[in-house]
C-alpha positions in Angstrom: 0.0 0.0 0.0 2.8 2.4 0.9 4.5 1.5 -2.3 1.4 2.4 -4.3 1.0 5.8 -2.5 4.7 6.6 -3.1 4.3 5.7 -6.8 1.2 8.0 -7.1 3.1 10.8 -5.4 6.1 10.4 -7.8 3.8 10.5 -10.8 2.0 13.5 -9.4 5.3 15.3 -8.8 6.4 14.5 -12.3 3.2 15.9 -13.8 3.6 19.1 -11.7 7.1 19.6 -12.9 6.2 18.9 -16.6 3.3 21.4 -16.3 5.6 24.1 -14.8 8.1 23.5 -17.5 5.4 23.7 -20.1 4.2 27.1 -18.7 7.8 28.4 -18.8 8.1 27.4 -22.5 4.7 28.9 -23.3 5.7 32.1 -21.4 8.9 32.4 -23.3 7.2 31.8 -26.7 4.6 34.5 -25.8 7.3 36.9 -24.8 9.1 36.3 -28.1 5.9 36.7 -30.1 5.2 40.0 -28.2 8.7 41.3 -29.1 8.2 40.4 -32.7 4.8 42.2 -32.7 6.4 45.2 -31.1 9.1 45.3 -33.8 6.5 44.9 -36.5 4.1 47.6 -35.2 6.8 50.0 -34.0 9.7 49.6 -36.4 10.8 53.2 -36.0 12.5 52.9 -32.5 15.9 51.3 -32.3 16.3 48.9 -29.4 19.1 51.1 -27.9 17.1 54.3 -28.3 17.9 56.9 -25.6 16.2 60.1 -24.8 18.2 63.3 -25.0 17.8 66.6 -23.2 16.2 69.5 -25.2 18.5 71.0 -27.7 20.8 68.0 -27.6 19.2 66.3 -30.5 17.6 67.2 -33.8 15.3 65.3 -36.2 15.1 66.0 -40.0 12.8 64.5 -42.7 13.8 64.4 -46.4 13.2 62.6 -49.7 16.0 60.6 -51.3 15.4 61.7 -54.9 17.7 58.9 -56.2 15.7 56.0 -54.7 12.4 57.7 -54.0 12.5 56.7 -50.3 11.8 59.1 -47.4 14.3 59.3 -44.6 14.3 60.4 -41.0 17.6 61.8 -39.8 18.4 61.8 -36.1 21.3 63.8 -34.7 22.2 63.6 -31.0 25.0 64.5 -28.7 26.4 61.6 -26.6 28.0 61.8 -23.1 31.4 62.6 -24.5 30.1 65.6 -26.5 30.3 63.9 -29.9 27.4 64.3 -32.3 26.2 61.0 -33.6 23.8 60.2 -36.4 21.3 57.5 -37.3 18.8 57.4 -40.2 15.5 55.6 -40.7 14.5 54.5 -44.2 10.7 54.5 -44.3 10.7 52.0 -47.2 12.6 49.3 -45.3 11.7 50.6 -41.8 15.2 50.0 -40.5 17.5 52.3 -38.6 21.1 52.7 -39.7 24.1 54.2 -38.0 26.1 56.7 -40.1 29.2 58.9 -39.4 28.1 62.1 -37.9 29.5 65.7 -38.6 33.0 66.7 -37.5 33.6 67.2 -33.8 33.0 70.7 -32.4 30.9 72.0 -35.4 27.6 71.9 -33.6 27.0 74.4 -30.7 23.3 73.6 -30.3 20.4 72.0 -32.1 17.8 74.7 -31.7 17.4 75.5 -35.4 15.2 73.2 -37.4 16.9 71.6 -40.4 15.9 72.5 -43.9 15.5 70.1 -46.8 16.7 71.4 -50.2 19.0 70.5 -53.1 19.2 66.9 -52.1 20.4 67.4 -48.6 19.4 68.4 -45.0 20.9 71.6 -43.7 21.5 72.9 -40.2 22.7 76.2 -38.8 25.0 74.8 -36.1 25.4 77.8 -33.8 23.0 79.9 -31.9 24.6 83.1 -33.1 27.5 84.2 -35.4 27.7 81.0 -37.4 29.9 81.2 -40.4 28.8 78.0 -42.0 26.0 75.5 -42.3 26.2 71.7 -41.8 24.7 69.7 -44.6 24.0 65.9 -45.0 23.5 64.7 -48.5 20.5 62.4 -48.3 21.5 59.7 -50.7 25.2 59.2 -49.6 24.5 60.2 -46.0 27.7 62.1 -45.9 28.2 65.4 -44.0 30.0 68.6 -45.1 30.2 72.2 -44.0 29.3 75.0 -46.4 30.5 78.6 -45.8 27.9 81.3 -45.7 28.2 84.6 -47.6 28.2 86.4 -44.2 28.0 85.4 -40.6 24.5 84.2 -39.5 23.1 86.2 -36.6 20.0 85.8 -34.3 17.3 86.8 -36.8 18.9 85.3 -39.9 18.1 81.8 -41.1 17.8 79.3 -44.0 14.7 78.2 -45.8 13.8 76.2 -49.0 12.6 78.3 -51.9 11.6 76.8 -55.2 13.7 73.7 -54.5 16.9 75.7 -53.7 18.5 76.6 -50.4 17.9 80.2 -49.3 19.9 82.2 -46.8 18.2 85.2 -45.3 20.5 87.8 -43.7 19.8 91.1 -42.0 21.7 94.3 -42.6 21.2 96.0 -39.3 22.8 99.3 -40.3 20.8 99.8 -43.5 17.7 98.0 -42.2 17.7 95.7 -45.3 17.2 92.0 -45.6 19.4 90.2 -48.2 18.4 86.9 -49.7 21.0 84.5 -51.0 20.5 81.4 -53.1 22.5 78.1 -53.3 21.5 75.9 -56.2 23.7 72.8 -55.6 26.2 71.1 -53.3 29.0 70.6 -55.7 31.2 73.6 -56.4 28.3 76.0 -56.3 28.5 79.5 -54.9 25.9 81.6 -53.1 24.3 84.3 -55.4 22.4 87.3 -54.1 18.8 86.9 -55.2 16.9 89.8 -53.7 17.0 92.7 -51.2 14.1 93.7 -49.0 14.5 97.4 -48.5 13.9 99.2 -45.2 12.5 96.3 -43.2 12.0 95.7 -39.5 15.1 94.1 -38.1 13.5 91.3 -36.1 11.9 89.4 -39.0 12.8 85.7 -38.7 12.3 83.7 -41.9 10.3 80.5 -41.6 9.4 79.1 -45.1 8.3 80.0 -48.6 4.8 79.3 -50.0 4.9 76.7 -52.8 2.5 78.3 -55.2 2.9 82.1 -54.8 6.5 81.9 -53.7 5.9 84.4 -50.9 8.3 84.2 -48.0 6.8 84.0 -44.5 8.4 85.8 -41.6 7.7 85.9 -37.9 8.5 89.0 -35.8 10.6 88.2 -32.8 9.0 91.0 -30.8 5.4 89.9 -30.7 5.2 86.6 -32.7 3.1 88.1 -35.5 3.5 86.7 -39.0 4.2 88.5 -42.3 4.4 87.5 -45.9 6.7 89.1 -48.4 5.5 89.3 -52.1 8.6 89.2 -54.3 6.7 90.4 -57.4 5.2 93.5 -55.8 7.9 93.9 -53.2 5.4 94.3 -50.4 5.5 93.0 -46.8 2.0 92.2 -45.5 0.9 91.2 -42.1 -1.0 87.9 -41.9 -4.2 88.3 -40.1 -5.3 85.5 -37.7 -8.5 84.6 -36.1 -8.9 86.0 -32.6 -7.4 83.8 -30.0 -5.6 81.6 -32.6 -1.8 81.8 -32.0 0.1 78.8 -33.2 3.7 78.2 -32.1 6.2 79.2 -34.7 7.6 75.7 -34.9 4.3 74.2 -35.9 4.0 76.2 -39.2 4.9 74.4 -42.4 3.9 74.8 -46.1 1.2 72.4 -47.2 1.8 70.2 -50.2 -0.9 68.2 -52.0 0.2 64.7 -52.9 -1.3 61.2 -53.6 2.0 59.5 -52.9 2.3 57.5 -49.7 5.3 57.8 -47.4 5.7 54.1 -47.9 7.3 53.4 -51.2 5.1 51.7 -53.8 1.8 52.4 -52.0 -0.8 54.9 -52.9 -3.3 56.6 -50.5 -6.1 55.7 -52.9 -5.4 52.0 -52.7 
């Protein structure tokens, strides 16, 4: 009788152990499936992604005109002060590490990058920057491009008609000079236009795609103005009462039936 009870207890213990082991295997499989689902649903976050302090990182978005893919470019400063770079191809949904800009070029990341002439461009210093930092979207290589004059607080770069535009203030004559760069290879800045007798705190934001007007924001009160190159007139943009968008949220609208994911159409 005792032998029979011992045999039943041994069988019961074996069943408990097998069930516990089965649960461990099932739990591991469920965890692996969850990780796979996370990677499928959220492919845009690298596994070693870290959060940076404000103005210690910058994100840019651009079209690779060679392949037709869109890219997200992420610059960030590491603990040693080096600026690293990683890119996300929206077609493959994969991050890729690339060589960042030269050490010491970036002072801060407060200026939003501009996409033009096949590259993303940053003004790397908060004031008195003599160059811009550019990353060619297809090759993912960085270079510095000298500016025609030192960039000060109210100056900036914008895209205009597919070209890169540098807007510089002449504080003595109260004029705004607009320079154009048409390419990355052996191109020189050319002076395109001069806005005469303008307010000195006009910060350029973007150019309208159809009319070509350049939109400015006054640093003093945040009001917006549009400059008409044809009639050479600066006009204040009237807003609805109580509507006051942050300047960083304003972007030109572009109609398109092309999806961000290559080979798909929003009508499908």
